[in-house]
DOPABA-523665 format. One record per residue: x, y, z negated of N, C-alpha, C in turn. Coordinates in pm, whole numbers, plus 32768, in hexadecimal, padded with zeros to 4 digits. Each point is the difference from the previous one (the first is absolute). Example, Ala and Ser with C-alpha at 12.3 -4.5 7.8 and 13.67 -1.06 7.14 Angstrom:
85277DC77CF47FA780778000805A80788000;7FDD80698048805280777FFA7FB3806D7FB7;
***
This chain:
9D8F7F51E65880667FA37FD97FCB7F6A7FCC;80317FA480577FC77F637FD580337FE57F68;7FAC7FA77FD3802D7FEA7F6E807E7FBD7FF7;80347FA0805E808A7FCE7FF6806080638018;7FE3806680548065807580218013804D7F81;7F8E80197FC7800980547F86805C7FBE7F8B;7FE97F827FF480557FC77F8E80907FFB8020;80297FE18087807C7FF78028804280887FF1;7FC9805B803F8039808880118004804C7F74;7F9080007FB48009803B7F7B804C7FC07F95;7FF77F72802080627FB27F9B8091800F801F;802F8008807780838014802C8037808E7FCD;7FB38064800E8039808A7FD77FF580017F57;7F9F7FBD7FD07FF2800E7F7080687FB67FB9;801A7F7B803880827FC07FCB807D80488014;800C803D807980798049801E800D80797F91;7F9D803F7FE1800280737F9F80237FC57F88;7FC87F9C7FCB80107FB57F7B808D7FCF7FFB;802E7FBA807980857FD17FF580718051800C;7FFD806D8054805E806E8002800C803B7F7A;7F8E80307FC87FFD80367F7D803E7FAC7F9C;7FDE7F947FF2803D7F937FAC80997FFC801C;802C7FDD806B809180028027805280667FD9;7FC8808380298052806F7FDA7FF380167F67;7F927FE87FBF8003800A7F66804E7F947FCE;80077F9E8026804E7F7E7FBB809C801E8002;8028802F8082808E80168012803280797FAC;7F9780678004801480837FB080127FD67F65;7FB97FA77FDC7FFA7FCC7F7280867FBB7FE6;802C7FAD8060808B7FCA7FE9807B80617FEC;7FE280728041806D8072800A7FF980407F7B;7F7E802A7FCA7FEC804B7F97801B7FC37F81;7FFF7F797FEC802B7FB57F92809180017FF6;80508031806B808D7FFD800B802E808D7FED;7FA2806880158013808C7FEC7FEA80357F84;7F8C7FCE7FC47FE1802E7F7980287F837F89;800780217F8A800C7FAF7F927F757FB47FEF;7FFA7F937FBC7F837FB77FF27FA4805B7FAF;802180567F967FB3805B7FCE7FC880728053;8044803880527FCD806880657FAF7FC48069;802E7F8980297FA27FBF80607F7E7FE57FCE;7FFA7FDC7F737F807FEB7FBE7FA980677FFD;804780727FDF7F9F808B80017FD78015808B;80497FF5806E7FC28004808E7F977FAA8013;80067F807FDA7F927FA280127F7B80227FB6;8014803E7F8D7F9780357FB07FC280708053;8051805D803B7FC2806A80487FAF7FC5807B;803B7FA880587FBC7FCA80707F837FA97FC8;80067FC07F9D7F837FBF7FD57F9980527FD9;801A80697FC37F9F80607FE37FBA80408072;8066802F80577FCA805280767FA97FAA8066;803B7F6D80067FAC7FA5804E7F747FF17FC4;7FEA7FEE7F7D7F897FF77FC77FA980708021;803680867FF37FAD806F801E7FD7800C8094;805C7FDA805C7FEC8002808C7F927FA68029;7FFF7F7D7FD77FA57F95801E7F7F80317FC9;7FF680447F847F8080117FC57FC180758052;80518062802E7FD78070803A7FD07FE18095;80497FA680437FEF7FD5807C7F6D7FB28003;80037FA47F947F747FB880037F8E80527FE2;800580747FBD7F8F80517FFA7FCA803C8084;80527FFA80577FC6804580837FF97F82806A;806B7FAC800C800F7F9C80687F877FA68025;7FDB7FBC7FA07F917F9880307F8280488009;7FE1805F7FBE7F75804D801D80078038807A;8077805280268009803980847FF87FA58076;803C7F897FF580157FAD80697F6A7FBE8015;7FBA7FE27F827F807FBD801A7FA3805C8039;8009807C7FD47F96805D803C801E80428090;80787FFD8017802A8054807E7FF87FA38080;80157F6E7FF680057FB380707F717FF38038;8004801C808E7F967FFD80527FA880748003;801D80717FBC7FB980727FF7802780638073;7FB38058802E800F805A8073807780707FD0;802D805380588078805C7FD07FD0806C7FA3;7F7F803880077FC5805D7FA480027FD17F70;7FCB7F877FE97FF57FB37F7B808B7FD97FD7;805D7FEA805A80877FDC7FCC804480847FC3;7FEC806D80408030808E7FCF7FD6801A7F6B;7F737FDA7FED7FD280177F81803B7FA77F92;80047F84803280457F967F9F808C802D7FDA;804B8028805F8083801F7FFA802380727F9E;7FA08069800B8010807C7FB37FDE7FD07F7B;7F9B7FB87FE77FE97FE17F66806A7FA37FD4;80447FA7803D806A7FB07FCD806E805B7FDA;802C806A805F806D80527FE07FE180597F80;7F8F80297FFB7FE780497F7580167FB27F8C;7FC67F857FF480037FAA7F9C809F7FD47FE6;80427FED806480877FD37FF88059807C7FC4;7FDD80798032805080737FD27FE980247F66;7F837FE97FD97FDA80177F7680427F947FB1;7FF27F85801880417FA27FAF809A80187FEF;803380138078809A80157FFD802E806A7FAD;7FC3807B7FFE801B80607FB57FF07FE87F66;7FA27FBB7FE97FDB7FCA7F6D80797FB47FD2;80267F97804880757FA57FF1808680577FF7;800E806580538074805D7FF2800B803D7F72;7F8E80397FD78001803F7F7D80157F977F85;7FCC7F998014801B7F9B7F8E808D7FC67FFE;80367FFC807280877FDE800A805F80597FCA;7FEB807880198068806F7FCB7FEC800D7F66;7F837FE17FD87FDC801A7F6E80417F7E7FB1;7FEF7F8D803C80217F837FB080927FCC8025;804480418058808C7FD18023804D7FCF7F75;801380637FB6804F7FEB7F857FD37F997FA2;7F7B7FFC7FDC7FC77F967FAC80187F748044;7FE37FEC808880197F8A804180907FD47FEC;80568059801480937FDF800280387FCF7F73;7FA7803A7F8D80217FD67F807FC47F7B7FDB;7F877FDC803D7FCA7F8C7FE780477F83803C;80488025807980517F868041809180097FDA;8029804C7FA3809980047FCB804B8034806D;7FD180548058804E802780797FFD80998022;8055804E7FBB7FFF808F7FFB7FFF803D8087;805C7FB6805680118034808F7F7C8007805A;7F957FA17FCC7F8B7FFF80507FBA80738006;800180567FA27FA48079800A802380638066;80858010802D802F8062806D7FC67FBD8076;80117F8A80257FE27FCD807E7F6E7FED8014;7FB67FE17F947F6F801180027FC580838037;803580567FB57FDB8092802C802480288099;80707FC58031802B801E80877F997FC68051;7FDC7F7E7FE97FA37FCB80577F7480378001;7FD8803A7F8B7F8E804C7FFB7FD4806A806D;80738047801D7FFE806780677FE17FDA8097;800E7F7980177FE17FC580867F6A7FE18013;7FB87FF47F917F757FD0800C7F9F8057806C;802080827FF47FAA8041807080287FDF808D;80777FD7801E80247FD980817FBD7F798020;7FEE7FAD7F957FD27F7480197F6780068012;7FC880777FE07F647FEF80187FE67FF880A6;8048805180457FF97FE6809380337F7C8031;80777FCD7FC780377F7F80347FA17FA07FDD;7FC47FF17F927FAB7F877FDC7F8180108055;7FC4807880217F9980028054801D7FD38087;806F8020802E802E7FC8808780157F78801A;80347FC27F8B800C7F6A80067F7F7FA88005;7F9780467FAB7F8D7FC67FFE7FB4800B808F;800D807780317FB9801B808C803B7F988056;807B7FE57FFA80407F9C80627FC17F837FF6;7FF57FD07F817FB57F7E7FE37F7180028038;7FB580627FDE7F6E8007802980048002809F;805B803B804B800C7FF8808C80397F7E8037;80257FB07FB6803A7F778032808F802C8045;803580697FD0808B801E804880757FD87FB3;80197F857FF780647FBC7FA5809380288033;800B801C807D807980278032802980857FBD;7F9E805780108022808D7FB2801D7FE57F7C;7FBF7FB67FC7800F7FE97F5E80927FCB7FEF;802A7F9D805A80917FE17FFB806880687FFD;7FF4806280718059805E801C7FFE80547F91;7F8E803D7FC47FF780587F97803D7FB87F74;7FF37F8D7FE880347FC37F9280A77FFC8004;80347FD7806F808C7FF7800D804980898006;7FB880638026802A80867FFE8022803A7F6D;7FC67FC07FA08024801B7F6D806D7FA07FD8;7FEB7F848009806C7F9B7FD0807E800D8035;8002801B808980977FF88039804C80777FE2;7FC980777FF98068806B7FD780377FF47F6B;7F8C7FCD7FB580327FF97F74805E7F8E7FF1;7FF77F93804380707F9580078085802B8026;7FF5805380688089803980348052805A7F99;7FA380437FA78033805A7F9A80547F937F99;7FBC7FA47FDF804D7F997F9B806F7FB88049;80037FE9808580767FC68034806F80657FFB;7FE580778020806E806A7FFF8029800C7F7A;7FA980037F99802280007F6A806D7F9A7FE8;7FE27F88802F80507F797FDA807F80168049;80088028808B80787FF78046806C806E7FEB;7FBB807F7FDC805B807B7FEB802E80127F72;804E805E7FEA802A80307F757FA6805B7FB8;7F8C801880477F8F804E7FBC7FC77FC57F8B;7FFF804B7F937FBD7FC17F7D7F738015800A;7FB17F8F801A7F718009800F7FCB7FF57F75;7FB5805D7FCC7FC180087F827F697FD38008;7FB67FFD7F997F797FC780007FB1808F802C;803280777FD17FAF80748034801080148092;807C7FEE802E800C800E80937FB47F9A804E;7FF67F8A7FD17FAE7F9B803D7F7B801E8001;7FC5803D7FA67F6C80207FDC7FDF806F8078;8060805580107FDB807E806480097FBD8085;80617FA9801F80077FB480887F897FB28015;7FB57FC07F947F9E7FB7800F7F80805D8025;8005807E7FD27F87805C802780198031808C;808080188032801D802F808A7FC97F8F8054;80157F817FEC7FCE7F8E80547F7680028009;7FBC80157F927F6A801780157FD380628056;804B807E7FFB7FD68076805380167FC98094;80797FBD8029800E7FD2807B7F8A7FA48036;7FDC7FAD7FAF7F9D7F9B801D7F78804A8021;7FE1805F7FA87F8A805580127FF8804B808B;80768039802580028039808B7FEB7FA28074;803A7F7C7FEE7FE77FA080687F6D7FD77FF6;7FDB7FD97F917F687FE27FF57FA6805A803D;801280837FEE7FA98075802C80017FF280A3;80717FED802E800F7FF780957FBA7F908049;80097F8E7FA57FD47F7E80327F5A80018003;7FC380457FA67F6C80027FFD7FB6807D802E;805C8050805A7FC2808080297F7E7FE18055;7FEE7F9B80517F927FE1804C7F8C7FC67FB2;80167FC77F7E7F947FDD7FAD7FD4805E7F99;805880607FD87FEA805D7F9A7F8A80558013;7FA480167FAC7F99805F7FFB7FD280417F7E;7FE5807980017FF0804D7F857F9C806D8017;7FAB80127F9F7FA5807F7FF8801280327F6B;7FF9808C7FF8800C80497F877F897FDB7FA5;7F847FF2802F7F8E7FEF7FB27FF37F777FDD;80257FCE7F907FF27F777FD77F827FDB7FD6;7FC67F9180347F7A7FD07FE57FFE7FB57F6D;7F9980237FA37FF27FBA7F8C7FE57F758014;7FB87FDA806A7FE17F6D800380707FAB8010;8067802F805080727FA7801B805780017F96;801080777FAC805680077F937FD17FA37F91;7F787FF67FE87FBF7FA27FB3801C7F648024;7FEE7FED8080800B7F86803080887FB57FF8;8068805A801680867FD77FFC80297FF67F67;7FDA80587FC0801D80087F6D7FCA7F877FB1;7F8C7FE580107FB57F847FBB80357F898027;80307FF5808280417F7E8023809A800A7FD1;803D80638018809480097FEB80147FF07F6D;7FA1802C7FA2802A7FFB7F7980127F7A7FC3;7FBA7F9E804D80187F737FD080827FD88031;801F8011807E807E7FDB804D807D80477FB0;7FE280747FDF8074804B7FA9801C7FC17F8E;7F8E7FE47FAD801F7FB67F7880387F6B8024;7FE27FBD8069802D7F7E80238091800D800D;8036805980728085800E8012805780337F9B;7FCD80597FA4804580397FA4801A7F917F8C;7F9E7FA77FEC801A7F8F7F9280547F9B803C;7FE57FE48090804C7F93803F809680297FEC;801E807D803D808F80217FEC803980057F77;7FB880307F9A802380017F7980127F787FE1;7FC67FA1802580137F677FDC80847FDB8045;8019801A807780727FDF8057807E80357FB9;7FEE807D7FBF807B80307FC180007FF37F63;7F997FA97FDA80027FE77F6B807A7FC07FC6;804F7FB38041807A7FBC7FD8805F806C7FDD;8010805A80608064806380037FE280717F8A;7F7580317FFB7FDD80577FA280187FC27F64;7FD37F857FE680107FC77F65808F7FE67FF5;80657FD7806E80877FEE7FDC803980767FE9;7FE78077803F802E807F7FE97FDB802F7F76;7F7C7FEF7FDA7FD580317F83803D7FB27F8B;7FF97F7A801280217F977F8B808F7FEB7FFA;805C80118072807F7FD6800D8056806B802F;80278006808A804A8077802D80028002809E;801C806E803B800B7FFF809780537F918041;805C7FD27FB8805C7F9B80387FB07F89801A;7FA57FCB7FB07F997F9480167FAA80288079;7FD880727FF87FA680308079804E7FE4807C;8076802C8008805C7FDF807180077F588031;80097FBC7F9B7FFC7F6F80117F837FC9803C;7F9580317FCA7F7B7FE2802D7FE780318083;80308071802C7FE88034807D80557FAD8076;80697FDD7FCF805B7FA380587FAB7F828032;7FCD7FC07FAA7F9C7F9180267F8D802C8048;7FCD80797FDA7F8D803E8040801E801F8090;8070802E801C8034801D808B7FF27F898065;802C7F827FC27FE77F9E80527F6E7FD58006;7FB1800C7FA37F777FDE80057FB2805C8061;8039808280107FCA805480687FE77FC08088;80577FA280267FF07FBA80777F6A7FBE8013;7FD07FD87F957F817FD680057F8C8060803A;802780847FCF7F9F8064801B7FFB801B8098;805F7FE4803F8007801A80987F8D7FC58050;7FFE7F687FEB7F7A7FCC80437F8380167FC3;80097FFF7F787F7B801C7FB77FC380828024;805380697FF87FC6808D80167FF08017808E;804A7FC680527FEB8013809F7F7A7FC08026;7FE47F857FC97F8C7FBA80357F8780417FC0;8012802E7F7D7F9580417FB17FCE807C804E;805F804E802B7FE0808B80457FC07FEA808B;80157FA5804A7FC37FDD806F7F7B7FAF7FFF;7FFA7FC17F8A7F837FB67FEE7F9580477FCA;801E80717FA67F93804B7FC77FA8804F8061;802A804C80707F95802780597FB37FA98048;80347F76801C7FAE7F9C80417F9C7FC77F9E;801F7FF97F777FB27FC77FA07F77805E7FE3;802A80877FF67F97806F7FFE7FAA7FFD806E;803C7FE3806F7FAF800080917FA07F947FF0;80297F947FDB7FBE7F6D800E7F8180167F8B;802D80407F847F9C80067FAA7F8F80648027;8031807880347F91806880347FAF7FBF8071;80267FAF80527FAF7FBB80677FC37F8D7FD6;7FFE7FD27F7F7FA37F997FD580507F6F801F;807A7FF1802A80497F87801E80317FBA7F87;7FB37FD57FAC80207FD37F8C80597F6D8008;7FE87FB6806080457F8C8007809080208034;7FFF8065806F808780258019805880397F94;7FC880387FA4803D80307F9080567F9A7FAE;7FC37F907FF2802D7F837FA680827FC8805F;7FDB7FFD808380717FCC805C807680537FFE;7FDE807D800A8074806C800E80477FF17F74;7FC27FF77F8D80437FF27F76805F7F848006;7FCE7F96801980537F878011806D80048067;7FEA8040807780638016806B808380497FCC;7FD680747FC3806280707FE480517FCF7F79;7FBE7FBE7FA180387FCC7F8780657F93802E;7FD27FA2805B80567F9080348079804A803E;7FEB8064804D807A803A8038806380307FAA;7FCB803F7F92805C802B7F9080487F8C7FBE;7FC37F947FE380317F867FBC80707FB8804E;7FE87FFC8083805F7FCB806A808D80467FF6;7FF680797FDF8085804F7FFF80357FEE7F6D;7FA580167F9C803580117F71802C7F7A7FB7;7FBA7F9E803080247F737FC580A47FE08016;802C80028084809C7FE2800C8044805E7FB5;7FDA80917FE28050804B7FB280047FDE7F76;7F967FC17FC37FF57FDA7F7980637F887FEF;800E7FAD804680637F89800B8082802B8005;8021806F805A807E80288016803480467F7B;7FAE80437FB6802980447F9080147FA77F8A;7FB97F9E7FFA80187F867F9280907FC18018;80147FDF806F80817FC5801B808180577FFA;7FFA806F803F806D805F80128006808B7FC5;7FBD7FF97F837FEE80837FAE8099802D7FD6;80587FA67FDE8074803D7FC38053803C8076;7FF67FBE8074804D803A80737FD780888025;7F6C7FF67FF57FB280848031803180677FBB;7FFA800B7F84802080657FA180A4802B8000;80407F88800C80A0802A800D8017804E807E;7FB27FD480698029805180877FD6808B7FFF;7F7280177FD97FCB807A7FFB803780667F9F;801B7FDA7F78801E80587FA780887FE47FBF;80367F897FF980777FEF7FC57FFE7FC37F7E;80717FDC7FB480057FB47F937FB980457F89;8005808380017FC980567F947F607FF07FEF;7FC57FC580707F6C7FF57FF47FD67F668005;80577F977FDF7FDB7F7F7FF77F937FDB7F98;7FF080557F927F8F7FEA7FAE7F7B7FF28041;7FFE803A80747F87800280577FD87F838039;804C7F9B7FFF7FFA7F85804C7F867FB57FD4;7FE77FD87F737F927FC87FCC7F80804A8012;8012808A7FFC7F8A806880127FCA7FE98085;805B7FF480657FD77FF180907FB57F7B800B;80207F8E7FCC7FD07F85801D7F707FFA7FC4;7FEE804E7F917F747FFA7FC17FA680558055;80338083802D7FA3804D80437FF57FD38094;80477FA080307FEF7FCB80817F6B7FB6800D;7FC07FDE7F9B7F877FC57FFB7F8F805E8040;802780907FF87F958050802C7FF97FF38092;80677FC480527FEE7FF0807C7F8A7FA9802B;7FD37FA57FAE7F917FA280187F7880337FC8;8012806A7FA67F81803F7FC37FDE8078804F;804E804B801E7FEB808880447FAA800B807C;80047F92805F7F9E8001806D7F7780007FCD;7FE07FA17F987F707FFE7FE17FDB807E7FB4;8060803B7FAA7FD780727FA97FEC80758062;8056800E806280048078805C7F747FFB8060;7FF67F9080377F8A7FEF805C7F7B80057FC4;7FE97FBD7F847F8B800B7FB37FDE808C7FEB;805F80527FD27FE9809D7FEE7FE58041807D;80447FE980747FE88043807E7F677FE6802A;7FDA7F847FF17F7F7FD580357F9380337F9E;8012800A7F8C7FA6803D7FA47FDA80918023;806B80478020800A807E80317FA6800F807C;801D7F9D80647FC3800D807A7F707FE87FFF;7FCE7FAE7FA27F697FF37FF17FC880597FAB;803880607FD67FC980747FB37FFC7FEA7F6D;80587FA57FCD80177FD07F66807D80467FCA;8025807A800F8079802D7FD8800180067F63;7F7F80137FC77FFE800B7F6180317F5F7FC7;7FD87FA48034801E7F797FDB80A37FE78006;8027802A807180877FED80188054805B7F9B;7FD3807B7FE9804180487F9980007FC57F6B;7F8C7FCD7FDA7FFA7FB37F8880577F917FF1;80177FA6806980547F98800E808E80367FE1;802D805880488085803A7FF7801F80467F75;7FA480317FCE800180477F7C80197F8D7F9D;7FB67F908002801B7F8C7FB4808D7FD78007;803E7FEB807080987FE280168053805C7FA5;7FEB80877FFE804B80597FB87FF67FEC7F73;7F7B7FDE7FD17FFE7FFF7F7180317F7D7FCA;7FD67F8B8036804C7F917FC680897FE18028;8026803F807480907FFA8038805A80557F98;7FCB806E7FD68050804E7F9980147FB37F76;7F877FC87FE380067FB87F7580587F788015;7FF37FBD806B805D7F86800B809A80228007;8013806C805B8086802D80128042803A7F80;7FAA803C7FB4803A80467F7C80277F877FAC;7FAC7F9B7FED80097F8A7FAD80867FBB8026;80067FD8808F80747FAC8020808B80548001;7FF3807E801C808080487FFA802F80187F66;7FAF80027FAD802D800B7F7780217F627FC9;7FD87FA0804180147F7C7FE780967FD88056;800380128071806A7FC280468060807B8056;7FDD80777FED803E806D80527FDD8013807C;806B801080627FE6801680917FA87F9D8041;80087F8E7FF57FBD7F8880427F6380197FD9;7FDF80367F867F7A800F7FD17FAE805B805C;8036806580497FBD804C80637FD67FBB8066;80507F9380357FD67FBC80777F907FA47FE7;80077FB57F837F8F7F9D7FDA7F8F80577FE8;8000806A7FC77F7F80577FDF7FC480168088;804B8034805C7FCC804080887FCA7F92805D;80447F8C80027FD97F9180537F737FBE7FD4;7FF77FF27F6E7F917FCB7FD97F8180568010;8013808E7FEA7F93806080127FCA80008091;8054801880657FE07FF080897FBD7F74802A;802A7FA37FD37FB77F7F80127F817FFD7FC8;7FD880337F9C7F7D80017FBC7FA58056804E;803F8073802C7FA9806080427FDF7FC68096;80627FC980447FF17FBF80817F8E7F9B7FF9;7FFA7FA97FAB7FAA7F977FE97F7580397FE6;7FE8806E7FBD7F8580347FDB7FD0804A8087;804C804D80387FDB804D80767FD37F9C8070;80477F9780157FE77F9F805A7F637FCE7FEC;80027FDA7F8D7F6E7FC17FD47F9A80628014;800D807E7FDE7F8F806D80097FE8800D8095;8060801780577FEC8017808A7FB77F8E8042;801B7F787FD67FC87F8B80427F5B800B7FDB;7FD780647FA37F6F80067FF07FC8804F8071;804B8060804D7FCA804F805D80197FCC8091;80707FB8800E802E7FD88085801D7F777FFB;7FE37FA2806180147F747FFE808C7FE08037;805D7FD17F94807E7FEA802B80307F987F95;80707FAF8023801A7F957FA480A580117FE9;80357FEC7F88807E7FF87FE680537FA88047;7FE57F8F801580467F958048801D8021808D;7F8D80518038801B802280978067806B800C;801D80457FA380778059801180767FC6800A;80147F887FB880857FB980147FF77FBC8079;7F947FCA80307FEA7FC68086802780568066;7FDD807C7FFD8023806B80658090801A8000;803580027F7580A3800C7FF180457F7F8050;7FD37F917FDA80487F8F804D7FE78000809B;7F93803080308005800C8091804C805D8035;802680577FC18056806B8039808B7FC98023;802E7FAE7FC080857FC7802280167FBE808E;7FA67FA180217FF57FC380777FEC8063806B;7FB0805A7FF17FEA80678066808080608019;804780237F8F8080804D800A805D7FAD804E;80127F7F7FDE80687FAA80387FD47FFA809C;7F887FE480207FE47FEB808D800A808A8056;7FED80717FC28022808C803A808980048020;804F7FD97FA2809F8014801480337FA58064;7FC87F767FF980227FAF806C7FDA8029808B;7F8E804280077FCF803D8081806580588033;802680557FA5805B8071801B80917FBF803A;802A7FAE7FBB807F7FC6801880057FBE808E;7F917FB280217FFD7FB080767FEA80658083;7FCD80837FE57FD4805E806E80AA80308020;804F80147F8E8088802D8020804C7F948046;
***
């Protein structure tokens, strides 16, 4: 596959996956805030935040290492790598299951949310299913099959969305416990779909090689730590608001956070397709191409997130009113502050991705861990001082500091310049306009 075709095809399906996931999740959120009370919705937000953290950390333990080692290998070696990855994934998943079951009630007490214990326990029982699902998704990325990745992704989000729609339109009383079980059922459907999609890539042998266990473990432990701390940082505002205030404030923060999830679509999509290319460029010694790839991909992100930042600043009131209603208008100033992450996250995300790609996951983990530490301190201070808005100020300041440090550290290993990222972003607009005009003229 040519380089241009790779970026077009993989970018299309990855953006489709992120876009459809976001759209279904966003409309589902709009329905859930109308089905549940702010307090119950805040409890559901805490569940999704906790489970997302665990999923991202668990995926990271396997994903980057498996992709890095499996690309370009022959089928026999690929089977050995997959077998080692599956075993490590299973061990970690069962450990998390046990911890969740034991810690469900203490976690619920910590966040002043008694109903959280039951739905956390329900989620724990789907973790054995997710071992195979996670493996399948990583295998799709390692095989550059982003179309299969897209289909496997929507096979989970679409059925769950339909459950929420039926709960909203019918007289059926949808409870948190019912929703948690439906959530598990959607994961089961997605696992069946992903298993079908990767049948031609899947390879396994019962005798697991210690060499590959060690390789994946020692690489993955840093990515696991990075993802865990990164997701803890992303959920920091909700955790501190739940512990210091109540689930109602958690619901307010999540309302603004749902809007900010739009930023994650281009950021995560471009990051996921740039990582294999960055790892390949580093392994083949193309250091100059690495810097150009960083500037190009970060610029691509900024060209999409900059207009979003402006839109949120101007129309925050109408955005919150439309998606959640008058009960959630306290989230308007929160959204305006958090919108600055749209300008920061491209640098933060790509610096981390490229540090992993050049074999420096430990540095990336340290940087992200720093965000959690001083982010927690700043958020705690600001929440005690000014309440809900304090969580936004604390998180934005923490992510800015980390993005700056990671960018400076990365510049020691690859040649790239901050201003060139913005130049690439500016160049994207004329290219987009020219492409649209060309299509219009053809019609």
